[in-house]
N, CA, C and O of each residue as an XYZ file, in Angstrom:
828
protein
N       0.856     -1.189      0.000
C       0.000      0.000      0.000
C       0.888      1.233      0.000
O       1.681      1.436      0.919
N       0.753      2.054     -1.031
C       1.589      3.253     -1.144
C       0.756      4.475     -0.785
O      -0.261      4.755     -1.419
N       1.195      5.192      0.230
C       0.531      6.397      0.702
C       1.409      7.597      0.356
O       2.593      7.615      0.693
N       0.842      8.588     -0.309
C       1.595      9.798     -0.661
C       1.025     10.992      0.096
O      -0.188     11.192      0.143
N       1.917     11.780      0.685
C       1.531     12.992      1.398
C       2.196     14.169      0.696
O       3.408     14.348      0.819
N       1.433     14.973     -0.036
C       2.027     16.112     -0.740
C       2.308     17.274      0.213
O       1.463     17.645      1.028
N       3.480     17.826      0.097
C       3.894     18.962      0.915
C       3.978     20.215      0.051
O       4.246     20.143     -1.148
N       3.747     21.352      0.674
C       3.863     22.640      0.002
C       4.278     23.651      1.055
O       4.067     23.405      2.243
N       4.857     24.773      0.672
C       5.347     25.741      1.663
C       4.271     26.176      2.642
O       3.140     26.466      2.254
N       4.642     26.218      3.933
C       3.793     26.679      5.027
C       2.635     25.719      5.319
O       1.549     26.144      5.711
N       2.883     24.417      5.121
C       1.939     23.413      5.604
C       2.069     23.333      7.122
O       3.074     23.773      7.680
N       1.066     22.778      7.794
C       1.138     22.573      9.241
C       1.707     21.191      9.515
O       1.197     20.187      9.017
N       2.762     21.147     10.306
C       3.523     19.910     10.473
C       2.683     18.744     10.978
O       2.775     17.642     10.438
N       1.862     18.967     12.008
C       1.104     17.852     12.576
C       0.069     17.314     11.599
O      -0.285     16.136     11.655
N      -0.420     18.173     10.702
C      -1.350     17.701      9.667
C      -0.728     16.563      8.866
O      -1.415     15.617      8.482
N       0.564     16.660      8.620
C       1.272     15.650      7.839
C       1.855     14.548      8.721
O       1.747     13.366      8.396
N       2.467     14.937      9.828
C       3.205     13.975     10.649
C       2.279     13.062     11.444
O       2.613     11.898     11.669
N       1.116     13.566     11.875
C       0.177     12.716     12.597
C      -0.252     11.517     11.763
O      -0.040     10.376     12.174
N      -0.858     11.757     10.586
C      -1.230     10.630      9.725
C      -0.026      9.807      9.261
O      -0.114      8.586      9.133
N       1.102     10.485      9.011
C       2.306      9.752      8.615
C       2.671      8.706      9.659
O       2.969      7.562      9.315
N       2.650      9.089     10.933
C       3.046      8.169     11.989
C       2.120      6.962     12.032
O       2.580      5.829     12.175
N       0.817      7.201     11.910
C      -0.139      6.089     11.897
C       0.150      5.144     10.742
O       0.278      3.935     10.937
N       0.253      5.694      9.544
C       0.409      4.850      8.362
C       1.792      4.210      8.291
O       1.933      3.099      7.782
N       2.810      4.900      8.796
C       4.162      4.344      8.765
C       4.302      3.149      9.700
O       5.105      2.250      9.449
N       3.516      3.138     10.784
C       3.506      1.990     11.695
C       2.777      0.792     11.087
O       3.030     -0.346     11.482
N       1.896      1.028     10.154
C       1.028     -0.031      9.645
C       1.797     -1.017      8.780
O       2.525     -0.612      7.874
N       1.643     -2.307      9.050
C       2.317     -3.317      8.228
C       1.889     -3.212      6.766
O       0.703     -3.081      6.462
N       2.861     -3.270      5.874
C       2.563     -3.264      4.448
C       2.356     -1.902      3.835
O       2.083     -1.804      2.639
N       2.480     -0.836      4.625
C       2.303      0.526      4.094
C       3.653      1.198      3.863
O       4.545      1.135      4.710
N       3.785      1.824      2.733
C       4.938      2.679      2.440
C       4.423      4.101      2.294
O       3.502      4.356      1.519
N       5.015      5.024      3.035
C       4.570      6.412      3.001
C       5.664      7.273      2.367
O       6.829      7.198      2.759
N       5.285      8.077      1.403
C       6.234      8.943      0.719
C       5.757     10.389      0.805
O       4.623     10.703      0.446
N       6.638     11.264      1.285
C       6.367     12.698      1.192
C       6.770     13.148     -0.202
O       7.886     12.888     -0.652
N       5.845     13.831     -0.886
C       6.121     14.312     -2.246
C       5.930     15.822     -2.283
O       5.236     16.388     -1.438
N       6.540     16.463     -3.252
C       6.411     17.912     -3.424
C       6.692     18.238     -4.881
O       6.975     17.344     -5.678
N       6.614     19.508     -5.228
C       6.880     19.910     -6.603
C       8.221     19.362     -7.062
O       8.368     18.886     -8.187
N       9.199     19.442     -6.158
C      10.520     18.854     -6.402
C      10.966     18.167     -5.122
O      10.590     18.588     -4.028
N      11.755     17.125     -5.249
C      12.304     16.461     -4.076
C      13.178     17.436     -3.297
O      13.885     18.257     -3.882
N      13.123     17.339     -1.974
C      13.921     18.219     -1.141
C      13.130     18.711      0.048
O      11.967     18.341      0.205
N      13.738     19.547      0.902
C      13.065     20.018      2.110
C      11.954     21.015      1.801
O      12.066     21.830      0.885
N      10.875     20.934      2.587
C       9.758     21.867      2.487
C       9.521     22.421      3.891
O       9.366     21.656      4.843
N       9.492     23.738      4.021
C       9.411     24.388      5.333
C       7.954     24.544      5.771
O       7.080     24.868      4.967
N       7.714     24.310      7.052
C       6.355     24.359      7.593
C       5.893     25.786      7.875
O       6.594     26.750      7.568
N       4.699     25.906      8.465
C       4.093     27.222      8.676
C       4.756     28.040      9.778
O       4.543     29.250      9.857
N       5.550     27.405     10.624
C       6.265     28.150     11.667
C       7.627     28.627     11.174
O       8.269     29.454     11.822
N       8.065     28.115     10.039
C       9.345     28.514      9.472
C      10.547     27.936     10.183
O      11.679     28.349      9.931
N      10.311     26.976     11.078
C      11.420     26.437     11.868
C      11.566     24.929     11.743
O      12.437     24.334     12.377
N      10.714     24.304     10.928
C      10.768     22.856     10.737
C      10.590     22.560      9.265
O       9.754     23.171      8.599
N      11.368     21.631      8.758
C      11.172     21.210      7.375
C      11.081     19.689      7.322
O      11.750     18.980      8.074
N      10.248     19.217      6.428
C      10.178     17.797      6.110
C      10.756     17.610      4.715
O      10.621     18.485      3.860
N      11.389     16.489      4.489
C      12.024     16.247      3.204
C      11.127     15.409      2.308
O      10.779     14.276      2.637
N      10.764     15.976      1.189
C      10.066     15.204      0.164
C      11.109     14.348     -0.547
O      12.087     14.871     -1.082
N      10.905     13.053     -0.552
C      11.880     12.151     -1.165
C      11.552     11.880     -2.627
O      12.287     11.168     -3.312
N      10.450     12.446     -3.104
C      10.063     12.272     -4.500
C       9.282     13.497     -4.953
O       8.724     14.230     -4.136
N       9.250     13.706     -6.249
C       8.443     14.786     -6.802
C       7.033     14.273     -7.065
O       6.790     13.066     -7.063
N       6.113     15.195     -7.291
C       4.750     14.810     -7.638
C       4.743     13.919     -8.870
O       4.004     12.936     -8.932
N       5.568     14.267     -9.847
C       5.611     13.496    -11.094
C       6.127     12.084    -10.866
O       5.791     11.170    -11.620
N       6.936     11.899     -9.839
C       7.502     10.573     -9.552
C       6.467      9.605     -8.985
O       6.642      8.389     -9.067
N       5.381     10.145     -8.405
C       4.382      9.298     -7.736
C       2.998      9.651     -8.289
O       2.216     10.322     -7.615
N       2.695      9.205     -9.507
C       1.430      9.596    -10.129
C       0.212      8.803     -9.660
O      -0.918      9.280     -9.766
N       0.437      7.582     -9.138
C      -0.707      6.719     -8.819
C      -0.583      6.038     -7.455
O      -0.561      4.809     -7.389
N      -0.504      6.803     -6.371
C      -0.513      6.168     -5.052
C      -1.902      5.608     -4.747
O      -2.906      6.088     -5.272
N      -1.941      4.599     -3.904
C      -3.251      4.052     -3.511
C      -4.007      4.998     -2.582
O      -5.238      5.018     -2.565
N      -3.252      5.782     -1.808
C      -3.852      6.716     -0.852
C      -3.116      8.046     -0.932
O      -1.888      8.072     -1.020
N      -3.855      9.148     -0.902
C      -3.212     10.448     -0.738
C      -3.792     11.117      0.505
O      -4.990     11.030      0.774
N      -2.925     11.782      1.250
C      -3.309     12.516      2.453
C      -2.807     13.944      2.273
O      -1.601     14.189      2.306
N      -3.724     14.881      2.084
C      -3.352     16.264      1.795
C      -3.414     17.077      3.092
O      -4.501     17.267      3.638
N      -2.284     17.557      3.591
C      -2.295     18.369      4.816
C      -2.765     19.787      4.529
O      -2.816     20.227      3.380
N      -3.107     20.490      5.606
C      -3.485     21.884      5.480
C      -2.432     22.786      6.089
O      -1.295     22.377      6.322
N      -2.834     24.023      6.343
C      -1.920     25.004      6.917
C      -2.140     26.361      6.290
O      -2.872     26.480      5.307
N      -1.512     27.393      6.848
C      -1.656     28.736      6.284
C      -1.237     28.832      4.816
O      -1.701     29.705      4.083
N      -0.364     27.933      4.403
C       0.086     27.947      3.015
C      -0.939     27.446      2.025
O      -0.714     27.502      0.816
N      -2.068     26.954      2.522
C      -3.099     26.438      1.617
C      -3.576     27.515      0.645
O      -3.825     27.230     -0.527
N      -3.703     28.749      1.128
C      -4.197     29.829      0.261
C      -3.333     29.972     -0.985
O      -3.851     30.111     -2.093
N      -2.012     29.938     -0.802
C      -1.112     30.027     -1.954
C      -1.138     28.739     -2.761
O      -1.046     28.771     -3.988
N      -1.263     27.598     -2.076
C      -1.250     26.310     -2.764
C      -2.452     26.145     -3.685
O      -2.376     25.415     -4.673
N      -3.558     26.813     -3.373
C      -4.732     26.737     -4.238
C      -4.434     27.258     -5.643
O      -5.096     26.876     -6.608
N      -3.437     28.129     -5.749
C      -3.048     28.672     -7.053
C      -1.957     27.849     -7.724
O      -1.489     28.200     -8.807
N      -1.552     26.755     -7.084
C      -0.515     25.881     -7.638
C      -1.185     24.878     -8.573
O      -1.670     23.833     -8.137
N      -1.205     25.202     -9.840
C      -1.931     24.384    -10.816
C      -1.398     22.958    -10.872
O      -2.166     22.013    -11.049
N      -0.082     22.799    -10.723
C       0.505     21.454    -10.795
C       0.054     20.593     -9.620
O      -0.273     19.419     -9.799
N       0.034     21.171     -8.418
C      -0.396     20.424     -7.236
C      -1.871     20.045     -7.342
O      -2.242     18.897     -7.096
N      -2.704     21.009     -7.708
C      -4.142     20.740     -7.814
C      -4.412     19.686     -8.884
O      -5.252     18.806     -8.697
N      -3.696     19.778    -10.006
C      -3.871     18.793    -11.080
C      -3.413     17.414    -10.625
O      -4.040     16.408    -10.958
N      -2.317     17.362     -9.862
C      -1.834     16.067     -9.357
C      -2.878     15.417     -8.463
O      -3.125     14.215     -8.561
N      -3.494     16.215     -7.586
C      -4.531     15.671     -6.698
C      -5.691     15.123     -7.527
O      -6.168     14.017     -7.275
N      -6.139     15.888     -8.503
C      -7.268     15.459     -9.340
C      -6.942     14.190    -10.111
O      -7.768     13.280    -10.190
N      -5.755     14.125    -10.674
C      -5.378     12.972    -11.488
C      -5.085     11.750    -10.632
O      -5.448     10.634    -11.002
N      -4.431     11.950     -9.486
C      -4.160     10.821     -8.594
C      -5.460     10.239     -8.062
O      -5.586      9.026     -7.899
N      -6.426     11.109     -7.792
C      -7.716     10.663     -7.257
C      -8.404      9.653     -8.173
O      -9.144      8.789     -7.702
N      -8.164      9.760     -9.457
C      -8.797      8.834    -10.403
C      -8.370      7.393    -10.155
O      -9.059      6.461    -10.571
N      -7.241      7.206     -9.483
C      -6.697      5.859     -9.288
C      -6.599      5.455     -7.822
O      -6.238      4.315     -7.530
N      -6.909      6.352     -6.895
C      -6.734      6.028     -5.481
C      -7.824      5.090     -4.970
O      -8.912      4.989     -5.537
N      -7.487      4.413     -3.882
C      -8.494      3.721     -3.095
C      -9.172      4.720     -2.160
O     -10.380      4.662     -1.930
N      -8.356      5.645     -1.624
C      -8.849      6.669     -0.709
C      -8.131      7.979     -0.995
O      -6.918      8.004     -1.207
N      -8.886      9.057     -0.998
C      -8.335     10.403     -1.139
C      -8.734     11.172      0.108
O      -9.922     11.316      0.395
N      -7.748     11.669      0.855
C      -8.045     12.231      2.163
C      -7.358     13.581      2.363
O      -6.452     13.970      1.627
N      -7.838     14.276      3.402
C      -7.236     15.568      3.740
C      -7.328     15.798      5.230
O      -8.119     15.166      5.930
N      -6.507     16.711      5.700
C      -6.522     17.147      7.091
C      -6.645     18.665      7.097
O      -5.971     19.355      6.332
N      -7.515     19.179      7.971
C      -7.654     20.616      8.153
C      -7.964     21.298      6.816
O      -8.830     20.830      6.077
N      -7.279     22.384      6.499
C      -7.581     23.122      5.271
C      -7.113     22.412      4.014
O      -7.313     22.921      2.911
N      -6.498     21.255      4.155
C      -6.183     20.448      2.979
C      -7.427     20.110      2.181
O      -7.346     19.829      0.985
N      -8.588     20.135      2.843
C      -9.841     19.854      2.132
C     -10.121     20.897      1.051
O     -10.793     20.598      0.063
N      -9.612     22.120      1.228
C      -9.818     23.135      0.200
C      -9.069     22.774     -1.082
O      -9.501     23.124     -2.181
N      -7.953     22.078     -0.935
C      -7.231     21.617     -2.120
C      -7.999     20.499     -2.819
O      -7.980     20.399     -4.045
N      -8.676     19.655     -2.032
C      -9.554     18.660     -2.661
C     -10.680     19.380     -3.399
O     -11.062     18.991     -4.502
N     -11.206     20.436     -2.773
C     -12.258     21.213     -3.421
C     -11.784     21.853     -4.706
O     -12.496     21.846     -5.710
N     -10.576     22.412     -4.679
C     -10.025     23.054     -5.874
C      -9.831     22.052     -7.003
O      -9.892     22.404     -8.182
N      -9.593     20.791     -6.624
C      -9.432     19.732     -7.622
C     -10.773     19.195     -8.112
O     -10.820     18.268     -8.921
N     -11.872     19.786     -7.613
C     -13.199     19.402     -8.069
C     -13.741     18.127     -7.448
O     -14.622     17.481     -8.015
N     -13.212     17.760     -6.270
C     -13.560     16.462     -5.693
C     -14.646     16.516     -4.636
O     -15.103     15.468     -4.181
N     -15.078     17.715     -4.226
C     -16.018     17.814     -3.110
C     -17.440     18.184     -3.524
O     -18.307     18.324     -2.662
N     -17.694     18.343     -4.799
C     -19.027     18.753     -5.238
C     -20.069     17.708     -4.831
O     -19.975     16.535     -5.193
N     -21.057     18.167     -4.072
C     -22.123     17.274     -3.639
C     -21.737     16.317     -2.531
O     -22.501     15.409     -2.202
N     -20.561     16.505     -1.949
C     -20.091     15.601     -0.894
C     -20.116     16.284      0.467
O     -19.985     17.504      0.569
N     -20.284     15.485      1.499
C     -20.130     15.948      2.861
C     -18.635     16.045      3.146
O     -17.876     15.155      2.760
N     -18.203     17.104      3.810
C     -16.774     17.271      4.085
C     -16.592     18.179      5.286
O     -17.499     18.919      5.667
N     -15.402     18.114      5.881
C     -15.087     18.960      7.022
C     -13.707     19.575      6.863
O     -12.950     19.231      5.956
N     -13.405     20.485      7.763
C     -12.112     21.151      7.808
C     -11.997     21.803      9.180
O     -12.829     21.558     10.053
N     -10.986     22.620      9.376
C     -10.837     23.355     10.642
C     -12.094     24.186     10.898
O     -12.653     24.769      9.969
N     -12.538     24.240     12.148
C     -13.781     24.949     12.493
C     -13.786     26.413     12.063
O     -14.846     26.977     11.793
N     -12.609     27.026     11.998
C     -12.548     28.444     11.658
C     -12.928     28.758     10.226
O     -13.265     29.897      9.905
N     -12.875     27.743      9.355
C     -13.147     27.982      7.937
C     -14.181     27.016      7.377
O     -14.338     26.896      6.162
N     -14.879     26.335      8.264
C     -15.776     25.263      7.831
C     -16.802     25.728      6.805
O     -17.025     25.049      5.802
N     -17.426     26.874      7.045
C     -18.506     27.301      6.159
C     -18.027     27.586      4.739
O     -18.821     27.562      3.799
N     -16.719     27.858      4.580
C     -16.186     28.179      3.254
C     -16.124     26.967      2.327
O     -15.938     27.123      1.120
N     -16.275     25.767      2.876
C     -16.294     24.579      2.017
C     -17.468     24.612      1.046
O     -17.414     24.016     -0.030
N     -18.526     25.312      1.434
C     -19.693     25.399      0.552
C     -19.333     26.037     -0.782
O     -19.978     25.765     -1.794
N     -18.315     26.878     -0.791
C     -17.876     27.513     -2.022
C     -17.327     26.533     -3.047
O     -17.189     26.872     -4.223
N     -17.015     25.322     -2.606
C     -16.535     24.278     -3.516
C     -17.640     23.264     -3.814
O     -17.379     22.200     -4.377
N     -18.870     23.599     -3.434
C     -19.982     22.711     -3.705
C     -20.150     21.605     -2.684
O     -20.945     20.687     -2.889
N     -19.397     21.681     -1.567
C     -19.482     20.655     -0.531
C     -20.560     20.997      0.482
O     -21.001     22.142      0.577
N     -20.977     19.997      1.233
C     -21.860     20.201      2.377
C     -20.986     20.214      3.630
O     -20.515     19.157      4.049
N     -20.757     21.378      4.240
C     -19.890     21.437      5.423
C     -20.499     20.661      6.597
O     -21.681     20.807      6.909
N     -19.673     19.843      7.234
C     -20.129     19.014      8.343
C     -19.187     19.221      9.522
O     -17.973     19.066      9.390
N     -19.748     19.571     10.668
C     -18.941     19.804     11.867
C     -18.719     18.488     12.612
O     -19.310     18.245     13.664
N     -17.868     17.659     12.052
C     -17.489     16.382     12.662
C     -15.981     16.223     12.544
O     -15.341     16.849     11.699
N     -15.429     15.389     13.392
C     -13.968     15.249     13.427
C     -13.435     14.513     12.196
O     -12.389     14.876     11.656
N     -14.150     13.490     11.758
C     -13.780     12.740     10.554
C     -15.046     12.510      9.752
O     -16.056     12.056     10.291
N     -14.995     12.825      8.460
C     -16.155     12.661      7.588
C     -15.764     11.793      6.404
O     -14.790     12.078      5.707
N     -16.527     10.737      6.183
C     -16.303      9.841      5.047
C     -17.464      9.983      4.083
O     -18.624      9.906      4.488
N     -17.160     10.189      2.807
C     -18.174     10.259      1.760
C     -17.594      9.582      0.526
O     -16.762     10.160     -0.174
N     -18.031      8.370      0.267
C     -17.401      7.590     -0.794
C     -15.961      7.316     -0.421
O     -15.674      6.919      0.708
N     -15.043      7.527     -1.367
C     -13.635      7.297     -1.060
C     -12.926      8.579     -0.621
O     -11.701      8.611     -0.507
N     -13.704      9.630     -0.377
C     -13.156     10.884      0.141
C     -13.294     10.885      1.656
O     -14.381     10.662      2.190
N     -12.184     11.138      2.346
C     -12.206     11.228      3.806
C     -11.563     12.551      4.192
O     -10.414     12.816      3.837
N     -12.300     13.377      4.914
C     -11.758     14.659      5.360
C     -11.728     14.691      6.882
O     -12.614     14.152      7.546
N     -10.706     15.325      7.417
C     -10.565     15.479      8.862
C     -10.659     16.946      9.218
O     -10.334     17.809      8.403
N     -11.099     17.232     10.427
C     -11.193     18.602     10.909
C      -9.783     19.132     11.198
O      -8.834     18.737     10.521
N      -9.630     20.004     12.173
C      -8.354     20.676     12.382
C      -7.232     19.789     12.914
O      -7.439     18.952     13.794
N      -6.074     19.989     12.374
C      -4.759     19.528     12.820
C      -4.737     18.153     13.494
O      -4.467     17.150     12.832
N      -5.015     18.094     14.792
C      -4.851     16.835     15.526
C      -5.820     15.763     15.071
O      -5.570     14.576     15.283
N      -6.927     16.160     14.446
C      -7.908     15.168     14.000
C      -7.372     14.301     12.866
O      -7.974     13.283     12.527
N      -6.256     14.694     12.284
C      -5.633     13.858     11.258
C      -5.230     12.496     11.791
O      -5.218     11.518     11.044
N      -4.900     12.420     13.076
C      -4.566     11.130     13.680
C      -5.807     10.247     13.714
O      -5.743      9.066     13.373
N      -6.942     10.822     14.126
C      -8.198     10.061     14.143
C      -8.557      9.589     12.730
O      -8.973      8.449     12.528
N      -8.387     10.486     11.769
C      -8.708     10.138     10.392
C      -7.854      8.975      9.912
O      -8.366      8.039      9.297
N      -6.550      9.030     10.191
C      -5.650      7.988      9.722
C      -5.967      6.639     10.367
O      -5.894      5.604      9.704
N      -6.317      6.642     11.648
C      -6.688      5.388     12.315
C      -7.993      4.844     11.731
O      -8.128      3.638     11.528
N      -8.951      5.731     11.460
C     -10.203      5.317     10.820
C      -9.925      4.715      9.457
O     -10.496      3.685      9.098
N      -9.047      5.357      8.694
C      -8.694      4.888      7.367
C      -7.983      3.542      7.434
O      -8.268      2.642      6.644
N      -7.058      3.409      8.378
C      -6.297      2.161      8.500
C      -7.218      0.986      8.804
O      -7.000     -0.117      8.303
N      -8.243      1.214      9.620
C      -9.199      0.141      9.916
C      -9.893     -0.328      8.646
O     -10.214     -1.509      8.515
N     -10.129      0.594      7.705
C     -10.756      0.229      6.432
C      -9.760     -0.439      5.490
O     -10.101     -1.398      4.797
N      -8.527      0.068      5.466
C      -7.519     -0.478      4.564
C      -7.053     -1.869      4.990
O      -6.745     -2.720      4.156
N      -7.010     -2.078      6.297
C      -6.520     -3.346      6.834
C      -7.634     -4.004      7.635
O      -8.462     -4.722      7.074
N      -7.660     -3.767      8.923
C      -8.729     -4.260      9.783
C      -8.681     -3.496     11.092
O      -7.706     -2.803     11.385
N      -9.732     -3.627     11.870
C      -9.841     -2.874     13.110
C      -8.723     -3.237     14.076
O      -8.177     -2.359     14.744
N      -8.375     -4.515     14.160
C      -7.334     -4.931     15.107
C      -5.998     -4.294     14.786
O      -5.265     -3.895     15.691
N      -5.674     -4.194     13.503
C      -4.417     -3.540     13.111
C      -4.433     -2.073     13.510
O      -3.445     -1.563     14.040
N      -5.544     -1.389     13.261
C      -5.653      0.021     13.642
C      -5.552      0.180     15.152
O      -4.917      1.115     15.639
N      -6.173     -0.727     15.892
C      -6.096     -0.672     17.349
C      -4.671     -0.902     17.833
O      -4.225     -0.259     18.783
N      -3.959     -1.812     17.187
C      -2.575     -2.091     17.574
C      -1.686     -0.883     17.324
O      -0.811     -0.573     18.133
N      -1.909     -0.201     16.205
C      -1.137      1.004     15.905
C      -1.466      2.092     16.925
O      -0.563      2.780     17.403
N      -2.736      2.254     17.261
C      -3.117      3.246     18.262
C      -2.428      2.963     19.597
O      -1.949      3.877     20.268
N      -2.385      1.694     19.968
C      -1.736      1.324     21.230
C      -0.231      1.529     21.152
O       0.387      1.996     22.109
N       0.360      1.180     20.012
C       1.807      1.375     19.844
C       2.180      2.848     19.987
O       3.233      3.184     20.528
N       1.300      3.722     19.494
C       1.535      5.158     19.586
C       1.159      5.716     20.965
O       1.467      6.864     21.287
N       0.493      4.889     21.767
C      -0.091      5.330     23.036
C      -0.939      6.586     22.808
O      -0.824      7.583     23.521
N      -1.783      6.496     21.798
C      -2.692      7.596     21.496
C      -3.911      7.447     22.392
O      -4.874      6.763     22.048
N      -3.852      8.093     23.534
C      -4.881      7.983     24.565
C      -5.082      9.366     25.170
O      -4.741      9.593     26.330
N      -5.639     10.301     24.380
C      -5.643     11.712     24.770
C      -6.366     11.996     26.093
O      -7.467     11.505     26.339
N      -5.727     12.786     26.915
C      -6.327     13.337     28.122
C      -5.888     14.794     28.217
O      -5.041     15.133     29.043
N      -6.456     15.658     27.378
C      -5.992     17.052     27.343
C      -6.220     17.745     28.681
O      -7.197     17.461     29.375
N      -5.316     18.653     29.043
C      -5.431     19.324     30.334
C      -6.584     20.330     30.392
O      -7.003     20.731     31.478
N      -7.100     20.740     29.223
C      -8.181     21.725     29.181
C      -9.273     21.251     28.232
O      -8.998     20.587     27.233
N     -10.500     21.594     28.553
C     -11.631     21.258     27.692
C     -11.910     22.419     26.752
O     -13.002     22.987     26.745
N     -10.896     22.763     25.954
C     -11.029     23.910     25.044
C     -10.642     23.528     23.614
O     -10.250     24.386     22.823
N     -10.752     22.250     23.287
C     -10.364     21.808     21.956
C     -11.420     22.017     20.898
O     -11.203     21.697     19.729
N     -12.560     22.552     21.293
C     -13.652     22.826     20.362
C     -14.237     24.190     20.695
O     -14.299     24.567     21.865
N     -14.671     24.940     19.675
C     -15.316     26.228     19.974
C     -16.590     26.058     20.793
O     -17.057     27.011     21.418
N     -17.149     24.867     20.795
C     -18.361     24.623     21.568
C     -18.103     24.615     23.071
O     -19.008     24.884     23.861
N     -16.866     24.307     23.466
C     -16.540     24.225     24.892
C     -15.562     25.299     25.345
O     -15.327     25.458     26.543
N     -14.987     26.039     24.396
C     -13.998     27.060     24.737
C     -14.668     28.292     25.344
O     -15.807     28.608     24.998
N     -13.976     28.989     26.242
C     -14.528     30.217     26.824
C     -14.734     31.291     25.757
O     -14.098     31.269     24.704
N     -15.619     32.214     26.043
C     -15.901     33.306     25.122
C     -14.643     34.124     24.859
O     -13.919     34.482     25.788
N     -14.392     34.415     23.591
C     -13.240     35.212     23.203
C     -12.013     34.400     22.834
O     -11.091     34.920     22.205
N     -11.989     33.136     23.215
C     -10.802     32.322     22.951
C     -10.675     31.958     21.478
O      -9.567     31.785     20.971
N     -11.798     31.842     20.797
C     -11.753     31.479     19.382
C     -10.983     32.516     18.571
O     -10.183     32.155     17.708
N     -11.214     33.790     18.838
C     -10.501     34.842     18.105
C      -9.011     34.747     18.347
O      -8.217     34.894     17.417
N      -8.625     34.502     19.585
C      -7.204     34.396     19.898
C      -6.577     33.183     19.221
O      -5.435     33.232     18.763
N      -7.340     32.094     19.165
C      -6.830     30.877     18.524
C      -6.609     31.111     17.031
O      -5.598     30.678     16.477
N      -7.543     31.788     16.383
C      -7.395     32.056     14.959
C      -6.225     32.980     14.673
O      -5.578     32.864     13.632
N      -5.949     33.904     15.601
C      -4.794     34.789     15.437
C      -3.485     33.998     15.486
O      -2.512     34.360     14.824
N      -3.465     32.927     16.267
C      -2.265     32.092     16.346
C      -2.004     31.394     15.014
O      -0.856     31.218     14.606
N      -3.086     31.000     14.344
C      -2.939     30.290     13.076
C      -2.513     31.242     11.971
O      -1.649     30.920     11.155
N      -3.125     32.414     11.955
C      -2.761     33.403     10.935
C      -3.561     33.215      9.654
O      -3.377     33.965      8.695
């Protein structure tokens, strides 16, 4: 099973690394970071880079694609080569997925029309502009399209996907190997539970 994660400038690291860790642990999965050209790609904080070991052209038909989001998504929407790669790869994938604002790149590739989809809560309603039905859920599956909400939900999405690609026991074993057993210190991971005014501050952090 070949999983490709396309990188672009100012992606959010956890959007890519969370699902990468899940899939890289999975038996029989090979995960490749791809980009316009092979080489390092800098994240949205400007202090971390991941290395794409292949170009988009080198990996035209992965079985799975996982498109991360991040502040760089706005510029990436104008990247005709990236959007075309997503559209063309989707024709051959078993699953086409995204994390956070990566769903907007799926939308730009014409893949969300008439589909239920999600993204980060701060921009959820904008998915309608791509013909999607915005859904406020952590992981949304519609056909072979799987979208995850903001950042950390990419881990949930990848575990959900792995259960479909392999089996539930394998996904459970990977979850246990990662010790993914969240107990956050604050109940502020959703705008529904966050104190008044915190949402604005959170969005300012993202930029």
